[in-house]
C-alpha positions in Angstrom: 22.6 -6.2 -24.6 25.4 -4.5 -22.7 26.9 -5.9 -19.8 25.7 -2.7 -18.3 22.0 -3.1 -19.1 22.0 -6.9 -18.5 23.0 -6.2 -14.7 20.6 -3.4 -14.6 17.9 -5.6 -15.9 18.8 -8.5 -13.1 19.0 -6.1 -10.4 15.6 -5.0 -11.5 13.9 -8.7 -11.7 15.6 -9.0 -8.4 13.9 -6.0 -6.8 10.8 -7.0 -8.1 10.8 -10.6 -6.6 12.5 -8.8 -3.2 9.6 -6.3 -2.7 6.9 -8.8 -4.1 7.5 -11.0 -1.4 8.2 -8.4 1.5 5.0 -6.7 0.6 3.0 -9.9 0.4 4.5 -10.8 3.8 3.2 -7.2 5.0 -0.1 -7.6 4.0 -0.7 -10.8 5.9 1.3 -9.8 9.0 -0.9 -6.4 9.4 -4.0 -8.1 8.3 -3.3 -10.8 11.2 -2.6 -8.4 13.8 -5.1 -5.3 12.7 -8.2 -7.4 12.4 -7.5 -8.6 16.2 -8.6 -5.1 16.7 -12.0 -4.7 15.4 -11.0 -3.1 11.8 -9.6 -4.2 8.8 -6.2 -3.1 7.2 -8.1 -0.8 4.9 -9.8 1.1 7.8 -6.7 0.9 9.8 -5.0 3.2 6.7 -8.2 5.8 7.0 -8.0 6.3 10.8 -3.8 6.6 10.2 -4.5 9.6 7.3 -7.1 11.1 9.5 -5.2 11.1 12.7 -2.2 12.5 10.8 -3.8 15.0 8.9 -6.9 15.8 11.4 -10.4 16.8 9.6 -10.3 15.6 5.6 -13.2 15.6 3.5 -13.9 12.0 1.7 -12.7 12.8 -1.8 -9.2 14.2 0.1 -9.3 10.9 2.3 -9.9 8.8 -0.9 -6.9 10.4 -2.6 -4.9 9.9 0.0 -5.6 6.3 0.2 -5.6 5.8 -3.8 -9.1 4.5 -3.6 -12.1 6.0 -5.2 -14.8 7.7 -3.4 -17.2 5.0 -3.4 -14.9 2.5 -1.5 -13.6 5.0 0.8 -17.2 6.0 1.7 -18.0 2.2 2.7 -14.7 2.5 4.7 -15.7 5.5 6.1 -19.3 4.4 7.4 -17.9 1.0 9.1 -15.6 3.1 10.9 -18.5 5.7 11.9 -20.9 2.7 12.8 -17.9 1.8 15.1 -17.5 5.0 17.0 -14.2 5.8 15.6 -14.8 8.4 13.3 -17.5 11.3 13.3 -18.9 13.0 10.1 -19.1 16.8 11.0 -20.6 20.2 9.1 -17.6 21.4 7.3 -17.1 25.1 8.8 -15.9 26.6 5.8 -18.6 24.7 3.5 -21.9 24.1 5.0 -22.6 21.8 2.2 -19.8 19.4 2.8 -18.9 16.9 5.2 -15.7 16.8 7.2 -14.3 13.2 8.7 -13.0 13.4 12.1 -11.3 10.7 13.7 -12.6 10.3 17.3 -10.7 10.0 20.7 -11.7 5.8 20.6 -10.4 6.0 16.8 -7.0 8.0 17.9 -6.8 5.2 20.9 -7.0 2.3 18.6 -4.9 3.7 15.8 -2.2 4.4 18.8 -2.2 0.9 20.1 -2.1 -0.9 16.3 0.8 1.6 15.4 2.8 0.6 18.7 2.3 -2.8 18.0 3.8 -3.0 14.9 6.4 -0.8 15.9 7.5 -3.0 18.2 7.3 -5.9 15.4 9.5 -4.0 13.1 11.8 -3.3 15.8 12.6 -7.3 16.4 12.8 -7.5 12.8 15.5 -4.7 12.5 16.9 -5.8 16.1 20.0 -7.7 14.3 21.1 -5.6 11.8 23.7 -3.0 12.6 22.5 0.9 12.9 24.6 1.4 9.4 22.6 -1.3 7.6 19.1 -0.3 9.3 19.5 3.7 8.2 20.8 2.6 4.6 17.8 0.1 4.0 15.3 3.1 5.5 17.0 5.5 3.1 16.7 3.3 0.0 12.7 2.4 0.8 12.2 6.0 1.1 14.0 6.5 -2.1 12.0 4.0 -3.9 9.1 5.0 -2.6 9.6 8.6 -3.5 10.0 7.3 -7.4 7.1 5.3 -7.4 5.0 8.3 -6.2 6.8 10.3 -8.5 6.3 8.3 -11.8 2.5 7.6 -10.8 1.9 11.0 -10.3 3.5 12.3 -13.4 1.7 9.4 -15.5 -1.7 9.5 -14.1 -2.5 13.3 -12.3 -2.5 13.4 -8.4 -2.8 9.5 -7.9 -1.5 6.0 -9.0 -3.5 4.7 -12.0 -6.3 2.5 -11.2 -6.6 0.8 -14.9 
């Protein structure tokens, strides 16, 4: 194997391990912080998408969250029961229902987001501005590549198989 290919393989392995550990720690951190606010991480993601995109149909929300429709429906049901989301008749299609985040849901999402951003600030405070910016650019570039590959291989969303 040529030296360049060997280095690429080693770098890919190191990236896999680093990202795997980072994601694992973030999931636990997010779960511990978010669950203190009466919602799960998945419910918080749903609030985030609805707050950012406005009213959505269930299928649209499911696609954004990379979940199947039945799982998304259960997530939304719990948010409706808690008063964070409402279902309203879609003005463009009376047969359809639009999901909308309530003021209570927006307030909760904004509180959770502010707490997570404060934690991020603590995490990166010791890094130079150049390192922070480079890190953000790398993460965005990797995310774009993963998203593009997933879309190219499976249509409009990540493969579930």
